N, C-alpha and C positions, 0 to 999 in steps of 0.2 A: 539658768541664771539665779544667783543667790539674792535673797531679799536685801535691799539696801538699808544700812543703818545710818540715819542722819546724825550729823554732829550737833552739839548743843549750840544754842544761839546766845550771843551773836557769833557769826563765823569768824574764825581767827585770821583768815588770810585775805580779808578785804583791804585793798590798797587805796586808802582815801586820797592820797596825794595824786595818784593817776586819775582819780575820778573828779577832782575838785572843779575843773573847768566845766564839765558836763553837769555836775551837780548844780552849779550856779545858773547855767542856762535853763535847766529843767525847772528849777525853783522860780526863776524869773517868769517863765511861761505860765506856770501854775498861778503865780501871784497876779499876773495880768488877767488871767481867766477868772480868778476868784473876785478880783476887783470889779470886773464887768458883771459877774453873777450877782454881786451885792447891789448892783444898780437896777437889776430886773425886779420890778415890783411884785409880780406874781410868777415866780419861776416854775411852779407846778403847772401853770396854764401855758406860759410862753414856751417852755421847753418840753412840753409833753411829747411832741413828735420825736425829739432827740432821745428821750428816755426809751421810747418804743424802738427806735432804730438801734440803740445800744443793746436792748434785749434781743433783737433780731440777729445782730452780728455776733454777739457772744454765743448765742445758741447755734448759729451757723458754723462756728468753729467746731462744735460737737456733732455737726452733720445735719441739722435741720435745713429745710429748703424754703420755708415761707418767707415772704417779703413784707415790708412795712405796709404796703397797700393792702395785701391780703389780710393782715392782722386787723387793720382798721376797717376794712370792708366787712370782715366777719363780725366785728363788734357792732357794725351798722346794719346787720341783718342780711348780708350777702355771704352765706357760708360757702366754703370750698367743698367740692364734692368728694375728693379723695380722703379716705380715712386717715392716711398717713399725714396729709397736710393738716387735718384737724388736730392731730396729736402735736404736730410741730407748733401750731398756733397756740395751743394750750400751754406748751412749755415756755413759749415766749411771753405769754400773758403772766404766767407764774413768776418768771424772772423779774418782770417789771413790778409785780406786787411784792416780791421778796425785798426788793430795794426800798420800796415805800414803807413796808412794815418794819424793816430794820431801822430806818430813820426814826420811826415812832418809838421803837423799843429803847433806843439809846437815850431817850428822855428820862428813863427810870433805871437803866442798868448799864454796866460797863460792857465794852466789847470783849467778849471772851467765849469760852466753849459753849456756854448755855445759849447765847445768842446765835452762835454758828449752827447749833443743832436746830434752833427755831427756824433759821433761814433755810436750812436744808429741808425741813418738813414742809414749809410753804412752797419751796421750789418744786418738790416732787409730788405735790397734791394732785391726784387724779391724772397722772401722766405715766408714760413708760418709765419703769423703774420704781413706781410707787410701792411695789411689793418688796423692795429692797431696803426694808427697815428705815423708812423716812424718819428723820429726827434722831437717829441713833448712829453711833460710830460702829464700824464694821467689827465683826467678831470672827471673820474668816479671811483668808488670804485673797487678795485681788492682784491684778497685774495689768500692764498696758501692752497691747500688741494688736495685730490684725484681728478683726472680728472672728470669733470662733477658734482662734489659735490657742494651743495649750500653753501652760506656763513655761515649758522649756523652750518655747519660741518667742517669749516675751521680749520686748525692747526695754522694759523697765519693770522691776518688781519692788513695790514699796515695803516698808517695815512689816515684820510679822505681827499678828494681832496682839501677842503678849507684850510687845514693846510699844504698842500704840499709845496707851494712856500716858506713859512717861514722855513720849515725843509731843503729845498734845499739851500736856501741862507745861512743858518748856516753851512751846509756842505761845500759850496764853500768857505766861509770865513776860515773854518778850513783847507781845502786843501791848501790854499794860505798862511797859517800861519806857524810858527815854533813852534812845541810843543815837546820839548825834543828829544827823540829818533825817528828817521825817520821810523824805522821798526814798532815800536809801533804805530806811527801815521798812517802808511799804514794799519795796522790791524784794527784800529778804523774806518778808511775811508771805507774799504771794508765792514765791518759789518754795519755801519750806512747807507751806500748806499742800502744794502739788506733790512735793516729794513724799510727804507723809501719806497722802491720798486716803484720808480717814473714812470716806464713805464708799459704798459699793457702786454708787452712781452719782453724778452731779458735781464731782470735785472741780472740774475746770470752771464751771459757771460760778460756783461758790467762791473759788479763788479769785476770779475776776471781779466779783461783787465786793470782795474785801478791799480792793483798792479805793474806790470812792468812800466806802463806809469807814475805813481806817483814817483817811485824810479828813473826813468830817469829824470823826471821833477826836482827832488831834487838833481840831479847830483850824485846819489849813484850808477848809472849804466852808462857805456859809451853808451850803446844802450838799448832800452827797450826789452831785451831778457832774462828776468828771469821768468821761468815758474813753477807754483805751481800746475797745474791741475792734474798732475799724482798723487801727494800725496793726493789731495782733492778727486779724484775719488777713490783711494784705501781706503780712510777713509770717504766715503760719508756720512754714517749715523752719525758718530761723528761730521763731519763738520756741518751738519744741526742741530744736537742737540746743539752744542756749540753756533751757531747763535741764536737758539730759546731761549736758556737760558738767553740771554741778555734781551729779552722782558718778560720772565716769572720770572726771579730771579735777574735781573740787574747784572748778572755775567759777567762783562767785563773781569775780570782776567782770568776766565776759557777759554774764547774765545781767548784772547791775547796769553796765554800760548800755546794753540793749534796752532795758526797761526805762532808763533815764532818757534815752533817745526817743522812745515811744511817748513819754510824757511831754518832752519838748515839742516834737512834731505834731502830735495829736492835740496838745494844748493850744498851739498856734491855730490849728484848723478849727478846734472847738470855739476859740475866741472869735474867729472870723464868722463862723456860723451864727453865734449869738448876736454879734453886731448886725448881721444881715436880718436876723429875726426881729431885733428891736426896731430897725428902720422900717421893716415891712409892717410891723404892728402899728407904729405911729402913722404910717401912710394909709393903712387900711381903715383905721379909725376915721381919718379925715375923709377918705373916699366914701365910706358908708354914710357919714354924716351929710356930706354935700350931695350925695346921690339920693338919699331917702328922706332927708330932713326930719329924721326921727330922733326922739329923745333917748332911744334905746341903742344908739349906734355903738357906744362903748361896750355895752353888754354883749351885743351880737358879735363884735370883733373878738372879744375875749372867748366867746363860746366856740367860734370856728377855729381859733388857735388851739383850744383844749381838745377839740375833736374835728380834725380837718377832713374826715369822711364821716358823714352823719345823715340821719333822718331828722326832719323837723322836730319830732318828738324828743330826740336826743338833746337838741338845743334847749328845749323847754325845761329840761331838768336843771339847767344852770342859769336860766334867765327868767325875768318876771314879765316877759312880753306875752300878751294874750295871743292865742293861736290865730284869731281873725286879723290881728295886726301883723304877726310874724310872716304869714304866708305871702302877702303882697310884697313885703320887703325882700324876702328870699327870691321872689320872681324878678325883682329889680336887679338884684345882685347877679342872677343868672344872665339876664339880658345884657348886663354890663361886662360880662366875662370874668367877674370875680369868682363866681362859683360855676362849677360844671356838673351837669346831671349825668351820673354814671349808671343809674337805673331809673327808668321812668315809672311813675305811679301807675298801678293797674289794679282796679277794683279796690279791695281793702288794703292792698299792699302799697306802702308809701314809697315815694321817690327817695333815692339816695343821692346826696350831693357831695362834691369834693372841692376843697380849697387848694388848687394845684400850686399856687405860688409858694405856699409854705412847704409843701411836700417836696418841691424842687430844691429848696434850700436844704432840707433835711437829708436829701439824697446826695448832697455834697456838690 
């Protein structure tokens, strides 16, 4: 198979007339989601489990097997025993931190190749593939195929290294331009990034991270917290097929339709999840206040949303409650069924607790 040579952006054969209905529906779903997002007082607290779930699902598309619970349990001091799972968890944690760091970087720089290299460096820190030039674009040929398969058995071969910089410069110019509808533009950016495949590893995850980051950069989102990986994981084979059809048939319209459908359906689901999280947050604040009669009820509610699997010492990093006050309150919450003990205290080893109602919403 010969290396593919991408066309310059924007693609010439996008039929906007055929897309207009779906463009409207997807934009409406995104606008409803962003309106709700703007109503969330502390989205980094309230939506923390959704961010972790996005990291889990995007990484799962690439083959990791760790779950949301395993990631949060690991952070609460219950490590998984298998080394491969430990690597999976670190990749997921890196994905989450890459999104957070990219948002911070956009305060002082444009979305372009420099930031994309920074994102890839953070994503690959101390994980499998960390030896594959983190933070640098590839200088040798790569390809997509079955693990260990030679290039002549590849299902896709991206541009040769000597063409890479021109392709990336064109992509950067397009990212920083205005090209009609922002959602259509984000679909094109995601696909073109995967077509170029500029890194030796991590291209799929960086490409999926570019969707919320680009929508945030274009001010279509208050925060870069719009997640598509659940839909892409549920429709993985179609996802890959639609991307391949761009290189085999120049079928940009088929890809864009699939992407807009993902935004519409996942946007509606994301909106429903946030509504349920907001209601639960309001309810939990009231329940904790009425149950414990403590002045710290709001702080404790926020803390268990930030870390729904935790040790008491984890909570104390984010609240001002003295330990001698916090422990009886946690015991009351356990007795009331709000919290569940998943590891009992033993000697110097602390108990680990879980807030199951929030995790149930996160799991959909």
